[in-house]
C-alpha positions in Angstrom: 146.1 -185.8 85.8 145.5 -184.2 82.7 144.5 -181.1 84.7 147.9 -181.1 86.3 149.6 -181.8 82.9 148.1 -178.8 81.3 148.8 -176.4 84.2 152.7 -177.6 84.2 152.7 -176.7 80.6 151.2 -173.4 81.2 153.8 -172.4 84.0 156.7 -174.0 82.8 156.7 -173.2 79.1 154.5 -169.8 79.6 151.9 -171.4 77.3 148.1 -170.3 77.3 145.7 -172.6 78.8 142.8 -172.4 76.2 145.0 -173.8 73.3 146.5 -176.7 75.5 142.9 -177.7 76.7 141.4 -177.6 73.3 144.2 -179.9 72.0 143.6 -182.4 75.0 139.7 -182.3 74.7 140.1 -183.1 70.7 142.7 -185.7 71.3 141.4 -187.7 74.4 138.1 -189.4 74.6 136.0 -187.9 77.4 132.2 -187.5 78.2 130.6 -184.2 78.3 130.5 -184.2 82.0 134.3 -185.1 82.2 135.3 -182.5 79.6 133.3 -179.8 81.7 135.0 -181.0 84.8 138.5 -180.9 83.2 137.9 -177.3 81.9 136.5 -176.1 85.3 139.4 -177.5 87.2 142.1 -176.1 84.9 140.6 -172.6 84.6 139.4 -172.5 88.2 142.8 -173.7 89.6 144.3 -170.9 87.4 141.8 -168.1 88.9 142.1 -169.0 92.5 145.8 -169.8 92.7 146.7 -167.4 95.2 144.0 -168.4 97.6 145.1 -172.2 97.0 148.8 -171.3 97.7 148.0 -169.6 100.8 146.0 -172.8 102.0 148.9 -174.9 101.0 151.2 -172.4 103.1 149.0 -172.8 106.1 149.4 -176.5 106.2 153.2 -177.0 104.8 156.1 -176.6 107.0 158.5 -176.1 104.1 159.4 -173.4 101.6 156.4 -173.4 98.9 158.6 -171.4 96.6 161.1 -174.3 96.3 158.4 -177.1 95.7 158.5 -178.8 92.2 155.8 -177.3 89.8 154.2 -180.6 89.4 153.7 -181.3 93.2 152.4 -177.8 93.6 150.0 -178.2 90.9 148.8 -181.6 92.2 148.1 -179.9 95.5 146.3 -176.9 93.8 144.1 -179.0 91.7 143.1 -181.0 94.4 142.4 -178.0 96.8 140.4 -176.6 94.2 138.3 -179.5 94.1 137.9 -179.6 97.8 137.2 -175.9 98.3 135.2 -174.9 95.3 133.6 -177.9 93.7 130.9 -180.2 94.8 131.3 -183.1 92.3 134.2 -184.7 94.1 134.1 -185.9 97.7 137.0 -184.6 99.7 138.4 -188.0 100.3 138.1 -188.9 96.5 140.2 -185.7 95.5 142.9 -186.5 98.1 143.3 -190.1 97.1 143.4 -189.1 93.2 146.1 -186.5 94.1 147.9 -189.2 96.4 147.9 -191.5 93.1 149.3 -189.1 90.8 152.0 -188.0 93.0 153.2 -191.7 93.9 153.2 -192.1 90.1 154.9 -189.0 89.2 157.0 -188.0 92.1 157.5 -191.1 94.3 158.2 -190.2 97.8 156.2 -186.9 97.5 153.0 -188.5 97.9 153.1 -188.5 101.6 153.7 -184.8 101.7 150.5 -184.6 99.3 148.5 -186.6 101.4 149.4 -184.8 104.8 148.6 -181.3 103.2 145.6 -182.2 101.7 144.0 -183.9 104.8 145.1 -181.2 107.1 143.6 -179.0 104.8 140.3 -180.7 104.3 139.9 -181.2 108.0 140.8 -177.8 109.2 139.3 -175.5 106.7 137.4 -173.6 109.3 140.7 -172.6 111.0 142.5 -171.2 107.8 143.3 -167.5 108.5 143.5 -165.1 105.8 144.9 -161.5 105.9 142.7 -159.2 107.9 140.8 -156.9 105.6 140.7 -153.9 108.1 144.5 -154.0 108.6 145.6 -154.8 105.3 143.1 -154.7 102.6 145.3 -154.7 99.7 146.8 -158.1 101.0 143.5 -159.8 101.8 142.0 -159.1 98.5 145.0 -160.3 96.8 145.1 -163.6 98.8 141.1 -164.1 99.2 140.2 -163.0 95.5 143.5 -164.3 94.0 144.9 -161.4 92.2 148.6 -160.2 92.2 149.3 -157.8 95.2 150.6 -155.0 92.8 147.4 -155.2 90.7 144.9 -154.8 93.8 146.8 -151.9 95.1 146.2 -150.2 91.6 142.7 -151.2 91.7 142.2 -149.7 94.9 143.4 -146.2 94.1 141.4 -146.5 90.8 137.9 -148.1 92.1 138.2 -148.0 95.8 137.4 -151.1 98.0 134.0 -152.3 96.7 135.0 -151.6 93.4 138.0 -153.7 93.5 136.1 -156.4 95.3 133.5 -156.4 92.3 136.0 -156.5 89.5 138.1 -159.2 91.4 134.9 -161.3 91.6 133.8 -160.8 88.1 137.4 -161.5 87.0 137.3 -164.9 88.6 133.8 -165.7 87.3 133.0 -167.9 83.9 132.8 -165.6 80.8 129.8 -166.1 78.5 130.8 -168.1 75.2 130.5 -165.0 72.9 130.2 -165.6 69.2 130.1 -163.0 66.2 128.3 -163.6 63.3 129.6 -163.0 60.0 127.0 -160.5 58.3 128.6 -161.3 55.0 127.4 -165.0 55.4 124.4 -165.1 57.7 121.8 -163.6 59.8 122.0 -163.3 63.5 118.4 -164.3 64.1 119.0 -167.3 61.5 122.2 -168.5 63.3 120.2 -168.6 66.7 117.5 -170.7 65.3 120.1 -172.9 63.5 122.0 -173.3 67.0 118.7 -174.0 68.8 118.0 -176.7 66.5 121.3 -178.4 67.5 120.2 -178.2 71.2 122.4 -175.2 71.8 120.9 -172.3 73.9 122.0 -168.8 72.3 120.6 -165.4 72.5 121.6 -161.9 71.2 124.1 -159.9 73.0 123.1 -156.6 74.6 125.0 -154.3 72.7 126.6 -155.9 69.5 124.3 -156.2 66.7 126.6 -159.1 65.6 126.8 -160.8 68.9 125.4 -164.1 70.2 125.8 -165.4 73.9 125.6 -169.0 74.0 126.2 -171.8 76.7 129.7 -171.8 78.1 132.0 -174.6 77.0 129.5 -175.7 74.3 132.0 -177.5 72.0 129.4 -178.5 69.4 129.1 -175.0 68.3 132.6 -175.4 66.5 130.8 -177.2 63.6 129.6 -176.5 60.1 128.8 -172.8 61.0 132.3 -172.2 61.8 133.8 -174.2 58.6 131.7 -172.2 56.5 133.0 -169.0 58.3 129.6 -167.7 59.6 130.7 -167.4 63.3 133.8 -166.3 65.1 134.4 -166.4 68.7 134.9 -162.9 70.0 133.9 -161.2 73.2 131.2 -158.4 72.9 133.6 -155.7 74.0 136.0 -156.6 71.2 133.3 -156.5 68.6 132.2 -153.3 69.9 135.7 -151.7 69.2 135.0 -152.4 65.5 131.8 -150.9 65.5 132.9 -147.7 67.3 135.4 -147.4 64.8 132.8 -147.5 62.2 134.6 -147.7 58.8 132.6 -146.5 55.9 131.9 -148.8 52.9 134.5 -148.2 50.3 136.9 -146.8 52.6 140.7 -147.2 53.2 141.5 -148.7 56.7 144.7 -149.4 58.3 145.1 -151.9 61.1 148.3 -151.4 62.9 148.0 -154.4 65.2 146.1 -156.8 63.5 147.0 -159.9 65.2 145.0 -163.1 64.3 142.6 -160.8 62.7 139.4 -160.7 64.9 138.7 -157.1 64.7 140.2 -156.8 61.1 137.8 -159.4 59.7 135.0 -157.8 61.6 135.9 -154.2 59.9 135.7 -155.8 56.6 132.5 -157.3 57.2 131.0 -153.9 58.5 132.5 -152.4 55.2 130.4 -154.8 53.3 133.6 -156.3 51.8 134.1 -152.9 49.8 137.2 -150.7 50.1 140.6 -151.8 51.3 142.2 -152.9 54.5 145.8 -153.4 55.1 146.6 -155.3 58.3 149.8 -154.8 59.7 151.5 -157.0 62.5 155.2 -158.0 63.6 154.2 -161.8 63.8 154.0 -163.5 60.4 152.1 -166.6 62.2 149.4 -164.3 63.2 148.9 -162.9 59.8 148.8 -166.3 58.6 145.8 -167.2 60.9 144.1 -163.6 59.7 144.6 -164.8 56.1 142.9 -168.0 57.0 140.0 -166.5 58.7 139.4 -163.9 55.9 139.4 -166.7 53.4 137.0 -168.8 55.7 134.8 -165.5 56.0 134.8 -164.9 52.2 136.7 -161.6 52.6 138.5 -160.2 49.7 139.6 -156.5 50.8 142.3 -157.4 53.4 146.0 -157.2 52.4 148.3 -158.4 55.3 151.8 -157.2 55.6 154.4 -158.2 58.3 155.9 -154.8 59.7 156.8 -153.2 62.9 154.0 -150.7 63.7 156.1 -148.7 66.2 158.3 -147.4 63.4 157.2 -145.2 60.3 156.0 -147.5 57.6 157.0 -145.2 54.8 155.7 -143.0 52.2 153.5 -145.1 50.7 151.3 -145.2 53.8 151.4 -141.3 54.6 148.0 -139.6 53.9 146.5 -142.6 52.5 143.9 -143.9 55.1 140.3 -142.7 56.3 140.7 -144.7 59.6 143.7 -146.1 61.5 142.8 -148.7 64.1 145.6 -149.1 67.0 144.3 -151.9 68.9 147.5 -151.7 70.8 149.5 -154.5 72.7 148.6 -154.4 76.3 148.5 -155.8 79.7 145.2 -157.9 79.1 144.0 -157.1 82.5 140.5 -156.5 81.1 140.5 -160.4 79.9 141.6 -162.0 83.2 138.5 -164.1 83.3 139.2 -165.6 80.0 143.1 -165.6 80.4 143.7 -165.8 84.3 147.3 -167.3 83.7 148.0 -163.4 82.9 147.7 -162.6 86.5 150.6 -164.8 87.4 153.0 -163.6 84.6 152.3 -159.8 84.5 154.7 -157.5 86.4 154.8 -153.7 86.6 157.9 -153.4 84.8 155.9 -155.2 81.7 153.2 -152.8 82.1 155.6 -149.7 82.0 157.0 -151.2 78.7 154.1 -151.8 77.1 152.8 -148.1 77.7 156.1 -146.9 76.1 155.4 -149.4 73.2 151.5 -147.8 73.0 152.9 -144.3 72.8 155.3 -145.2 69.9 152.8 -147.0 67.9 149.9 -144.4 68.5 152.4 -141.6 67.5 153.0 -143.1 64.2 149.2 -143.0 63.3 148.7 -139.2 62.3 151.2 -139.4 59.3 148.8 -142.0 57.6 145.5 -140.2 57.8 144.0 -138.6 54.9 142.5 -134.9 55.3 139.5 -135.5 58.0 140.7 -138.9 58.9 140.1 -140.7 62.3 142.1 -142.8 64.6 140.7 -145.3 66.8 142.8 -146.4 69.9 141.8 -149.6 72.0 143.1 -151.9 74.7 142.0 -154.7 76.6 143.2 -153.1 79.8 141.7 -151.5 82.7 144.6 -149.6 83.9 144.7 -145.7 83.2 148.4 -145.6 82.1 147.6 -147.7 78.9 144.5 -145.8 78.4 143.7 -142.2 79.5 147.5 -141.4 80.1 148.5 -142.6 76.7 145.8 -140.5 75.1 146.8 -137.5 77.0 150.3 -138.1 75.8 149.2 -138.2 72.3 147.3 -135.1 72.4 150.0 -133.2 74.2 152.3 -134.4 71.2 150.0 -133.8 68.3 148.3 -130.4 68.8 144.8 -130.3 67.1 143.9 -133.8 67.8 141.1 -134.4 70.3 138.8 -136.9 71.6 135.3 -137.2 69.7 132.5 -138.8 71.6 131.1 -141.7 69.4 127.6 -141.2 68.3 126.7 -144.8 69.5 126.7 -146.9 72.6 126.4 -143.9 74.8 125.9 -146.1 77.9 129.3 -147.6 77.4 131.1 -144.0 77.0 131.9 -141.7 79.8 131.7 -137.9 79.9 135.3 -137.4 78.3 134.3 -139.6 75.3 136.0 -142.8 76.4 134.7 -146.2 75.6 135.0 -148.6 78.7 133.7 -151.7 79.7 134.1 -154.3 82.5 133.3 -157.7 83.4 131.7 -156.5 86.8 129.7 -153.7 85.1 128.5 -154.9 81.8 129.2 -158.8 81.7 131.9 -158.2 79.1 135.7 -158.0 78.9 137.3 -154.8 80.2 138.1 -152.5 76.9 139.0 -149.2 76.4 138.7 -147.0 73.4 138.9 -143.4 72.1 138.1 -141.9 68.9 140.8 -139.2 67.9 140.6 -136.5 65.1 141.5 -133.0 64.3 
């Protein structure tokens, strides 16, 4: 029932699963096994939603689109357990789903029972779209990604590349942490985690990163309270590393958000210099300020403002580095945020592209002579990445992409930083270093 309630809120309130799940795990007493099962069911159902809905349509005579969200999520969670998990016998998953439906939706329990029993008994007879006749539809259904995104991926990556990306995006991501180099040494942190029974090892590229056992909540203890650790994907950490702010420099973070990259910049700078952190959302800046205090960081000045318009003369010619970690579709983070798949539309991507171009277009005015801009997204779509950079260069003659001096394995021939869950085991990020 907990999984259904969380999924209902995700769909009805456009909430994200992670904070809802964390709040539930903190407030409800569950065994470690049950905590893991709840987490797997919530995220697994979100990841595989398109295939689960196809199965429901195969055994339900009515219009699934008109089905109550709660009933639909009861069916989805039960089918996820039946088709993807071994822990629960089919009959037990059906019985639990019928019990929940009887309690929450009296009269709908018979429908739930019929659909689930037919699905369980006839799984070998389910006919998915023909991959040869309509590869996009097959991949969209079977690998559970929106059709419009699959169609884009097929153009960008081809069939095999699209399958690899979809499979990786449906996988379980590692729990990746960033060690605050102002407070701790990575090797010592790994040893400390080991004494707590937590398996951890260094990330392959980020010198500040640690991968730990997924779902290990004991890790949210004393090291977090002391500001020594922060949850952050390795690709996200590498954005700050590639931006490479010098100690004592002036840095402008135009889209600071809750401060993951901002605080990492400060740590790289040795807490020396100045970072001005801009975001339109004051709530996110409060989170940034709290994160900075916990991490012992004193050089960040946060200011609520709209980064898509000029910030004023006081900002002109004042900064050595401008980071534009632009608002984006998040298509590189689908394994961590699978609900994005079912909310995002091509029209929204188009709007984001326009916003990205506006924000990046303000950056040159803020640079000192010889200053640099680092543009990044957690998107794998060219229109949010290479095409934004091409537009920028066409509007600001003299600027060009500079190939970073490090992480060459992750940088292509054009100087673009690019990662992906299928190729590098980390989120899909894009980055470009720009200067005159």
